[in-house]
Every structure is written in C-alpha cells, then in structure tokens.
N, C-alpha and C positions, 0 to 999 in steps of 0.2 A: 499183275495187274495189281493192284491193292485192295485188298477183300474187307475192308469196312469204312463207312463214312470218315472216322476219324486217322484212317491211316495218311501219312503225310509223303509227299511224292517232292521230288526237286525242281525248282521254279526252271521251266523252259523258255529260254529265248534264243532270238537269232544269235547272239552274243556279241554283236556291236552295234550301234546307231548308223544309220543310210547317212553317209555324207552329201552336203549340200542340199539336204531338202529336211524338210519337216518329218518328226519322228512323233509319234502318240504317245502322250503320257504314260499310258499304259505299257507298252511297248519298251520305253527306257525305265520304266517302273521294273518291269520283268528283268532286263539286262542288269539293271543294280543288284536283285534280290537275288539271282543267278551267281553274280559274280561274288554274292557275299557268302553262295551256298546255302542260300536260305529255302524251307522248304516252305510247300502251300500243300491245305487238306484238299485231299482227294476228290471229294464232293463238295464239303462246305466252301472252299476255297479261300478261307485262312491264311494267315503269313506268319512263319515262324522264323526266328532266329537259328543261328547254328548250335544256340544251346536247349534249344525247344522251348524257348518263352515267344508268346504270344507279340508279335508287332503289330499288325493291324488285321482288321476282319476281313478286307479283302485286298486283292492288287489295285483294284481300282481307289482306297481308301488310300494305301501307301502310296500310290501316284499323287493323290491331292498333297501330300506331307511331303513327298517331296519336290514339289511343284513350290509348296510355302517355304521350303527350307533352303529355296535357290541352289538344289541339285543339279536340276535342268539348267543347260545352256540354251539363251533364245527367250523366247515368252509366249503367254497365251495365244497373243492376237497373231504375231508373225510366226509363230511354231517352234517347238522346241529341235534344238538341233543337235544336242549331246548333253553328257555325262560331266559336270563339274568333279571330279574324281577326289579331287581334293576336300571336298565337304562330304566325304566317303568314309568315315575313321573309325577305327576300332569301338567308337560307344556310337556309332550311327543307331542302331536299333534303339536304343535308349531316347536320343534325341529324336527320334521317329514318334514313340511311345509320348513323349513329352509334349509334341506337339499336338498329338492327336488329344490329349486331356486336355490341353487349354495351358501348362503351363507353362509353353515357350512359343512366343508368336512369330510370325514370318520375317524373316530375313529383306 
C-alpha cells in the first residue's frame, strides 16, 4: 500500500468496455489510462503518463477531455459505448494536456 499522498499507483479498470450498453465516461477513461500504463495519485487522484508527467488533475477531468477529443464512441445523450483506439496514439497525453489548457478544441 502506498505510504504517502504523493505516491502513484497504476490506474485500475475492468480492462474493457461493456458491449452493447452505455459505459460511464469515467470507466472508459480508466480503461484508456490503464492501457496506457498511466498512474494515479494515491490520495489526490491526479493522473500521470508513463513518463511521470501530469496529464490531468483527476480521472473525471481526463474523461471530459477524452469526450471532447472524440475518443469515446457514442455520445453523451445516448451513452458512450466504447473507445476509438485509433485516436489514442503515442502523443495522446500531450493532446489531452493541450485540450485541458484550451490550446486544442473539441473534435
């Protein structure tokens, strides 16, 4: 178990979206972050990429960025049904940071 508030642990998720039914944006964001091998702050909840650089202040903020960047399949009203993995490339963490600072707009 992590010993301090600044320690980071791997993001936990079920590993895959549930087929043919809506998934929460937060659960899909956890799946994306876990597949990228990103880590989350043990107590604070901030999200870090594989190099240790901050991506988002929370998994919820990351989920909003994923939705805005068009990473989730489906829509907010009908429900998100999966992930467009082709949009999660090696530069994805940078795209999220740019989206959250307003440098990149929604797709």
